[in-house]
C-alpha positions as CSV (number, residue, x, y, z in Angstrom):
1,X,-15.3,10.0,22.5
2,X,-15.7,11.6,25.9
3,X,-14.6,9.5,28.7
4,X,-12.8,7.0,26.3
5,X,-9.2,5.9,26.5
6,X,-7.3,5.6,23.5
7,X,-3.6,3.8,23.3
8,X,-1.7,4.7,20.3
9,X,1.7,3.8,19.0
10,X,3.6,6.2,16.4
11,X,1.7,9.0,17.9
12,X,4.5,11.6,18.0
13,X,4.5,12.4,14.3
14,X,2.7,11.9,11.1
15,X,-0.8,10.8,11.0
16,X,-0.5,9.1,14.5
17,X,0.1,12.6,15.9
18,X,-2.7,14.3,13.8
19,X,-5.3,11.5,15.0
20,X,-4.1,11.7,18.8
21,X,-4.4,15.4,18.9
22,X,-7.9,15.4,17.1
23,X,-9.2,12.5,19.3
24,X,-8.0,14.3,22.3
25,X,-10.1,17.5,20.9
26,X,-13.1,15.3,20.8
27,X,-12.7,14.5,24.5
28,X,-10.8,11.2,24.4
29,X,-7.9,10.6,27.0
30,X,-4.7,9.6,25.0
31,X,-2.1,7.3,26.1
32,X,0.9,7.4,24.0
33,X,3.7,4.8,23.4
34,X,6.8,6.5,22.2
35,X,10.4,5.9,21.7
36,X,11.9,9.5,21.5
37,X,11.3,11.5,24.8
38,X,11.6,14.8,23.3
39,X,9.1,14.1,20.8
40,X,6.9,12.4,23.4
41,X,6.8,15.3,25.8
42,X,6.1,17.9,22.8
43,X,2.9,15.7,21.7
44,X,2.0,15.3,25.3
45,X,2.0,19.2,25.5
46,X,-0.1,19.4,22.3
47,X,-2.8,16.9,23.7
48,X,-3.0,19.0,27.0
49,X,-3.7,22.0,24.9
50,X,-6.2,20.2,22.4
51,X,-8.0,18.1,25.3
52,X,-7.1,19.9,28.5
53,X,-9.7,18.1,30.6
54,X,-8.0,14.5,30.4
55,X,-4.9,13.2,32.0
56,X,-3.0,12.2,29.1
57,X,0.1,10.3,29.4
58,X,3.0,8.6,27.6
59,X,4.8,5.3,28.1
60,X,8.3,4.9,26.5
61,X,9.6,2.0,24.5
62,X,11.5,1.0,21.5
63,X,9.0,-1.2,19.6
64,X,11.5,-2.8,17.6
65,X,12.7,-4.8,20.8
66,X,10.8,-7.6,22.5
67,X,11.6,-6.8,26.1
68,X,10.7,-3.1,25.5
69,X,7.3,-4.2,23.5
70,X,6.3,-6.4,26.5
71,X,7.2,-3.9,29.3
72,X,5.0,-1.2,27.5
73,X,2.1,-3.6,27.2
74,X,2.4,-5.1,30.7
75,X,2.7,-1.7,32.3
76,X,-0.4,-0.2,30.3
77,X,-2.5,-3.3,31.0
78,X,-1.7,-2.9,34.6
79,X,-1.9,0.9,35.0
80,X,-4.7,1.9,32.9
81,X,-8.4,0.9,34.3
82,X,-9.8,0.6,30.7
83,X,-8.8,0.8,27.0
84,X,-11.5,1.5,24.5
85,X,-9.4,1.8,21.4
86,X,-5.9,0.6,20.6
87,X,-4.4,2.2,17.4
88,X,-1.2,0.2,16.3
89,X,0.2,2.8,13.9
90,X,4.2,3.0,14.7
91,X,6.2,2.0,11.4
92,X,9.4,2.3,9.6
93,X,11.3,1.6,6.6
94,X,14.8,0.7,6.4
95,X,16.9,0.7,3.1
96,X,19.4,-2.0,4.5
97,X,18.9,-5.2,6.3
98,X,19.4,-4.8,10.1
99,X,18.8,-7.3,13.0
100,X,17.6,-6.3,16.5
101,X,19.2,-7.7,19.4
102,X,16.5,-10.5,19.4
103,X,17.7,-11.5,16.0
104,X,14.6,-10.3,14.1
105,X,14.8,-8.3,10.9
106,X,14.0,-4.7,12.0
107,X,11.2,-4.0,9.6
108,X,9.3,-7.1,10.7
109,X,9.8,-6.4,14.3
110,X,8.8,-2.8,14.3
111,X,6.0,-2.9,11.7
112,X,4.4,-6.2,12.6
113,X,5.7,-8.0,15.8
114,X,4.9,-4.7,17.8
115,X,1.4,-4.7,16.7
116,X,1.1,-8.5,17.6
117,X,2.9,-8.2,21.1
118,X,1.1,-5.0,22.1
119,X,-2.3,-6.3,21.2
120,X,-1.9,-9.7,22.7
121,X,-1.0,-8.0,26.1
122,X,-3.7,-5.5,26.1
123,X,-6.4,-7.7,24.8
124,X,-8.0,-8.7,28.0
125,X,-8.2,-5.2,29.0
126,X,-10.1,-4.6,25.7
127,X,-12.4,-7.2,26.1
128,X,-13.2,-6.1,29.8
129,X,-13.7,-2.5,28.2
130,X,-16.1,-3.8,25.4
131,X,-17.4,-2.3,23.1
132,X,-13.7,-1.5,22.1
133,X,-11.7,-1.2,18.9
134,X,-8.4,-2.2,17.4
135,X,-7.1,-0.2,14.6
136,X,-4.1,-1.3,12.6
137,X,-2.3,1.1,10.1
138,X,-1.3,-1.1,7.0
139,X,-0.8,0.1,3.6
140,X,-1.5,-0.5,-0.2
141,X,2.3,-1.4,-0.4
142,X,1.3,-4.9,0.7
143,X,0.1,-5.5,-3.1
144,X,2.4,-7.6,-4.8
145,X,4.0,-8.8,-1.5
146,X,4.0,-12.6,-0.4
147,X,5.0,-14.1,2.9
148,X,8.0,-16.7,2.8
149,X,7.3,-18.6,5.9
150,X,10.6,-20.4,5.5
151,X,12.7,-16.9,5.5
152,X,10.2,-14.3,7.3
153,X,13.4,-12.6,8.7
154,X,14.8,-12.2,5.0
155,X,18.1,-13.5,5.7
156,X,18.4,-15.1,2.3
157,X,17.0,-12.1,0.2
158,X,16.3,-8.6,1.4
159,X,15.2,-5.8,-0.4
160,X,13.7,-2.6,1.3
161,X,10.4,-2.3,-0.8
162,X,9.8,-6.2,-0.4
163,X,10.6,-6.1,3.4
164,X,8.2,-3.0,3.8
165,X,5.2,-4.5,1.8
166,X,5.6,-7.8,3.6
167,X,5.3,-5.9,6.8
168,X,2.3,-4.2,5.5
169,X,0.7,-7.6,4.3
170,X,1.2,-8.9,7.9
171,X,-0.6,-5.9,9.5
172,X,-3.8,-7.1,7.2
173,X,-3.4,-10.9,7.8
174,X,-2.9,-10.3,11.6
175,X,-6.1,-8.2,11.6
176,X,-7.9,-10.7,9.6
177,X,-7.0,-13.5,12.1
178,X,-7.5,-11.2,15.3
179,X,-11.0,-10.3,14.1
180,X,-11.8,-14.1,13.7
181,X,-10.6,-14.9,17.2
182,X,-12.3,-11.9,18.7
183,X,-15.8,-12.9,17.2
184,X,-18.6,-12.3,19.7
185,X,-16.4,-10.8,22.2
186,X,-17.4,-7.0,21.6
187,X,-13.9,-6.0,20.2
188,X,-13.6,-5.2,16.5
189,X,-10.3,-5.2,14.6
190,X,-9.9,-3.4,11.3
191,X,-6.8,-2.2,9.3
192,X,-6.5,0.6,6.8
193,X,-4.4,2.4,4.0
194,X,-4.0,6.0,4.9
195,X,-2.8,6.8,1.3
196,X,0.7,8.1,0.3
197,X,1.5,10.6,3.0
198,X,4.3,13.0,3.6
199,X,5.6,11.9,7.1
200,X,8.9,11.1,8.8
201,X,8.8,7.5,7.4
202,X,12.2,6.5,5.9
203,X,13.9,10.0,7.0
204,X,16.7,8.2,8.9
205,X,17.9,6.3,5.9
206,X,20.6,7.4,3.5
207,X,21.2,7.0,-0.2
208,X,19.9,8.1,-3.6
209,X,16.7,6.1,-3.3
210,X,15.9,7.9,0.1
211,X,16.5,11.1,-1.8
212,X,14.1,10.1,-4.6
213,X,11.5,9.1,-1.9
214,X,11.8,12.3,-0.2
215,X,11.3,14.3,-3.3
216,X,8.0,12.3,-4.0
217,X,6.8,12.7,-0.7
218,X,6.6,16.8,-1.5
219,X,3.6,15.6,-3.6
220,X,2.1,13.4,-1.2
221,X,-1.0,13.8,1.0
222,X,-0.8,15.9,4.2
223,X,-0.8,14.0,7.5
224,X,-4.0,15.8,8.3
225,X,-5.5,14.1,5.1
226,X,-3.7,10.8,5.4
227,X,-5.3,10.6,9.3
228,X,-8.8,10.8,8.1
229,X,-9.6,7.1,7.9
230,X,-7.6,6.5,11.0
231,X,-9.9,8.9,12.9
232,X,-12.9,7.5,11.3
233,X,-12.1,3.9,12.4
234,X,-11.3,5.0,16.1
235,X,-14.3,7.4,16.5
236,X,-17.1,7.0,14.2
237,X,-20.4,5.1,14.7
238,X,-20.4,3.7,11.4
239,X,-17.7,0.9,11.5
240,X,-18.7,0.1,15.1
241,X,-19.9,-3.3,14.2
242,X,-17.4,-4.0,11.2
243,X,-14.6,-6.2,11.9
244,X,-11.6,-8.0,9.9
245,X,-12.1,-5.5,7.2
246,X,-9.6,-3.2,5.2
247,X,-10.5,0.5,4.8
248,X,-9.4,3.4,2.4
249,X,-10.9,6.8,2.4
250,X,-13.3,5.5,5.2
251,X,-14.6,2.7,2.9
252,X,-14.1,-1.0,2.9
253,X,-12.0,-2.1,0.1
254,X,-10.6,-5.3,-1.0
255,X,-7.2,-6.1,-0.3
256,X,-4.8,-8.5,-2.4
257,X,-5.4,-12.1,-2.7
258,X,-2.5,-12.9,-0.5
259,X,-4.0,-10.6,2.2
260,X,-7.2,-12.8,2.3
261,X,-5.5,-16.0,2.8
262,X,-6.8,-17.5,6.0
263,X,-4.3,-20.2,6.2
264,X,-1.5,-17.6,6.0
265,X,-3.2,-15.5,8.7
266,X,-3.3,-18.5,11.0
267,X,0.4,-19.4,10.3
268,X,1.5,-15.8,10.8
269,X,-0.1,-15.8,14.0
270,X,1.4,-18.9,15.1
271,X,4.9,-17.7,14.0
272,X,4.2,-14.6,16.0
273,X,3.6,-16.5,19.0
274,X,6.6,-18.6,18.6
275,X,8.9,-15.5,18.0
276,X,7.7,-13.6,20.7
277,X,7.1,-16.2,23.4
278,X,3.2,-15.2,23.8
């Protein structure tokens, strides 16, 4: 990883921070996209301690908001001379339906559309830096989910587990279509399930369900264990030529039938273009 630049979202806590620090220790230069300034600066200090020879940096953006997604993508594309790895890892879980000022359901905007927008805006830089990689954090929570293209924003029917599961299904379908479009470019795209990990996911919510979720997280994987596949896909030689696949425990596994629907993957791409204006 010496001399390589890694852009990562969701890198100031949980598996994202573990991956960022370990990749920095391997010699990579880390470019964070963060929302919280205090956590961003704290992680930047950890990166400098782990990889003191590289000029790590952070861009600030709320990745639930289209304008800030786009601003971050355009700034990184303009200011970074190369990008070897893009890790889309930011994620959130909301117990009640919330809309962003763009009129998008918060889970969809944060967990899927931010992946789409940032990737689209950095794609030419990734191609110019080839061989390069895109790694998207998904989840086994996609199993059982099915997209309703007539109600992607879940105006008619919202349930938190369904919203989260559908957003993770979007991650895998997006990766699948992205890999198809990138064939022959020297840029690969893969997604992964990190396992059930004890992170900050959902901690901003209130209610009985969240208290149960927090209790269950006590027996979950540590962020160090959950980050293993993320680090593997970003740095290992083994998956260098693999694209469009879904990984768990550093191995290719088969996602749900819905996650292998090429028609749904193309339609999601087209809807994401329309919603984002890209």
